[in-house]
N, C-alpha and C positions, 0 to 999 in steps of 0.2 A: 548487378542491379545497377538500372539504368536510372534510377533518380538519384540522393544528392545524399543520401544515409553515406555514413561515413566506416570506411574497415581498416583492418589489422595495418596493411600496409602504410594506410593513408596517416595514421598515426606515426608510424614510426618516421616517414618522409618528415613530418611536421615536428616530431622532437630533434631528428636529424638537422635540418634547418636552424632550428632556436640554438642548439649546442653548438652549430658549428661542427659536424660530423660529418660523415660519405652520405650523401643524399640520396644513395642507392643500396639503402642495406641488405644483408641477406641473412638471415641463418644459420644459412650451413655453408655459404663461399665465405672468405674471412676477407668482409669488404667493413665489415668493423669488430672489434679487438673482442676478446671473451669479454673482457670487464666491461666494456659498451654492452653486447646484446645480454649480459646479465641484469645492468643499470638499467638498459631498458625495461624490460620485465618486472621490472621492482615496482618500477612508476606506473604501468603500465596498470599491472593490479591494483596498485595502490590509487590510482583515478579512478579506475572505472569503480571500485570500492564507495572510494567518496560521491559519487554522481549516485549510485542505485541506491545508498542507505540516506540519500539526501532529502528525500520526500516518498510516500506512500505513491507511489507510481502506476499508474492504471494496468500501462502490459506487463508488471511484475503477479498479474491476476488473471493467467486465462483462466476458461473453459476445460473442463476435462472429462471427459466418458468414460465408463470404466464397463463395460460389455460380461457380466457372468455365465459363469457356467453352468448348461444343465448336468442332468446326475448321468454316472454313466453308469452302464450294467450290461454288458455283453457281456457272453460265455457264463461260467462260474467257478467258482474257486472250493482248492482242497486248504485244508490251514493244519499245519504241525508245527507246535511251539512256535508259535508267530511267522514261521515261514508259509508267505502265500502264495499257493501258486495257482496260475490259471488254467482255463479250457475251454477251450467252443469260440476261439476266435477271438480273444482276449488284445487287447493293442497298449497295453499301457505307458509304452515309450511315447506317445502320444500326448500323456498328460504328465504336468507338473506335479507328479503324485504324493509330497508332500506338503502340498496344498490343499490336499482333500480328507476328509475321513473317509473311511472304510464301516460300512455298516454292515451287519451281521444279524440275521433274526432280532430287527430291531434297534441295536447297541453300536455305538459309535466307537470306533478304535481309531487311535494315531498312526498314521505310517511313518516309519523309520524312514526307510528307502526302498527304491525302487533297481531292481538289476537289469530288468528288459520286458517284454510284451507280457512276458506270462511268470514275471515273479519278482517279489517285494517282500516286504517286512515289517512286522507292525508292532509298536513298545509292548506289547501286552504279549509274552514269554507261552503264558499260559492256556491263551485260546489253539481250540483245535475244532477243525471240520470236518465232515467226510468230505470225499471226492461229490462235487455235484451240487455243492450248496449255494445257493442264489445269494448277492450280494449286490451291494449299488455301493458307486465313488461319489460321495457328496461335497463342491468346494467351499472352502471357508475363507482362503485365503488369498490376494490377488499383491503380487509387487507393485509399487507405486514409482510412479517417473522417477528417474534418475536427479530432477532437477526438484523434485516436492520438498517443500517446506512448511507445510500444512497447509489443511481445509480451511475457508470461510465459509462460516452456516453451513446448512446441511445438506446433505445428497438429495436429491429428486431424481424421480423415476421421466422416462420419458414421454412425450405428451400422451403417446396412441398407451401407454401401460399405465398413465396417471389418473383414469379415469376409478381407477380399485385402490390404489397404494398410497398412503401417507409417504410424506417423505420419509429418508431415516437419518435419525438420530444418532450425531455421532458423541458417543461416550467412554469410558476408560477402556481400557483392555481386562482389567481388574473387573468390571461387571459383564463382559463378554464371556470370560474363565466360567463366572457364577451362571450365568443363562444358561451353559451348556451342561453345567450340572445339574440342570432340569431336563424331563421328557417336553417340552412346553412347544410347541409351533416346529415340532421334528418333520412335518410331512407341509407344511406351508411352504408356499413359492416366494411368499412376499418378504423381504427383507428389511425387517424391523428398526435394529439398531446398527454400528459400525465403531469398530476402534483401530488410530491410526496405534502402532506397534512397529516401533526399531525394529530393524533385521540387525542381527549379528555385526560387532562392526568391523568392516576388512579393509585393512590399510592400504591397499594397492587402489581403491576405488573411493573410499569416504564413506560416510553415514547413510544410508537407503534405509526405506518405510515401506510395512505394509498395510494392508486392509483389512483386517481380519472383519466378517462379518457374523451376524446373529440372527436366525437360525442360516448352514450352510442354505448356498444357492441348488436349486434345484432343476432352473429353467434360466434360458437367458432372457436377461434383462440388460437394461442399458441405464445405469448412473451416470445421473452430471452433478458435474459441482464445481467449486472453484478451487484453487489451489496458489498460495505463495512459490511462485517461481525462487530458487536459488541458482543466483544465474553463476555461469560457465566463465572463467577466465577465455579470452582472446588467444589465435593460435595463428599463423603466417597461411593454415594450408587447411583446417577445420577450425569452425565457429570463428569465422574469419568478421561477423559481423557484429555489436554489440545489440544491446534488447533498446527499445527506443525507438529505431527508425532516423526516418532523413530530417522528424521537427524536433530533434534532441544532436544533432552532430554536433552542432558547435560545442554545447552545452560540455557535451562527451571528450569532447578535444580537449577544451579547455580545462578541463578537471584533472585530465593525462599533463598537459604543461603544466599546468600550477603544482603539481609533483613534482615535475622537473627541477622549477622555478628554486623550492622549496629546499629539493634533495641534496641538486648536483650544481648553482650556482653559489654566489656568494651568501644568498638573502640578502642583499640591498636594495633586493627591488620585487614589489608584489602584483607585478603590471598583469600577468597573468590569471593572479587569483581574482584580482580585482575582473578583470573581463571574466571569469568562472563565472562568480556572483552576481553579476549582469543578465549574462546565456540561464543559469539556474533560476532566477526570477522569472523570466519569462519563458521558459519550458515550465515551470509549476505552474505559472496561469493558463500554457495552456492546454496542461493534461487535466487541469483542475475544470477548464469549461467543456474539455472532451468527454469529460462522462457526466456531466453536469443535464439533469433533465432541464427540458425545454418552458418546462411551466410548474408550478407547482401547483395549480390547480385552481380553484375561488372560493374562498374563505366568507361565510355572510356570519358579522358579527349578530350574538343574538340580541333580545329587546325587538324595541320597535325603529331602530337604527338602521338605515339603508344601506349603510356603509359597509362596500365592498374589498376583500385584498386579492390583487391577484399577481402572482410574485415567481419574477424566472430567475432561478441559480445560474442560468448560461447569462443573460443578461447584468446581471448584481442590480437589479430593478426591480421593486414594488412597486403596484400601481392604487393608489386611494384615490375612486372615484376620477381617474383621468390625472391626476397627480404622483410624480416620479417621485420614488425615496430608493433611497441605497439599500440594498442588503445589507446587513453585519451579525 
């Protein structure tokens, strides 16, 4: 990256310079001791957490677009005691089948597993259907990004689709399950509500989340929302750059150095902590201005007064008939 963004190796070298360690560190070649490598990773993670949690940074709230899946109904099925066999060109391996409902004769069934292109099972083992039965699969479940930390506000349809559809309201998983107990909107293409639901916890990857929609999607739609990022730790070969970019490089660096100062020095100095707080104040100011609207518009006072107010959050000023006053 050609700009002044800071990366993993830059932080390593600065920590080494501060602590008097070897200044050509490596995680694999033994230029640092095992304890030094361990200590560095501890203070790096702690410093990043200190920076990310210090402010509601705008870069932690990216836009995200989810593309819904159309209904799938290729071929026909035979069902015996909940075992579903496809014929006529079914290609279920291309689908995340357990994210779909199987719909037969107007009734939804939960898909438990899929074996291949033409074999899957449903949770209702009492269901039977003869060869040649028509069916459809409609998707209601979508895995959210690994760094997902919660939506802010509702989801909206893409501009070319939003003439017809209202924003998607985010509700509880309980409400989504209650709605699926009814047959209302079963044939609708508009997703009306959705719920963020935790997936079963996997210790190897951490907590992940998914979105359950109601009703299930029957066409390709584009839903856009804003979510809070759960930042990843830095590594030497992947996730090399911290979030925030060059504008916050010094703040991130001094957040880590202040952690090294606290943990690995004798606590007789707080120079790096003081420098971190100076840089943090500048970073917060920059971030606040970055996301502020250029103008608040014009406010006309009621009555016969001709007094108007123009304000700018970015400039921190309000103009009262030409006279400046700070906005607080």
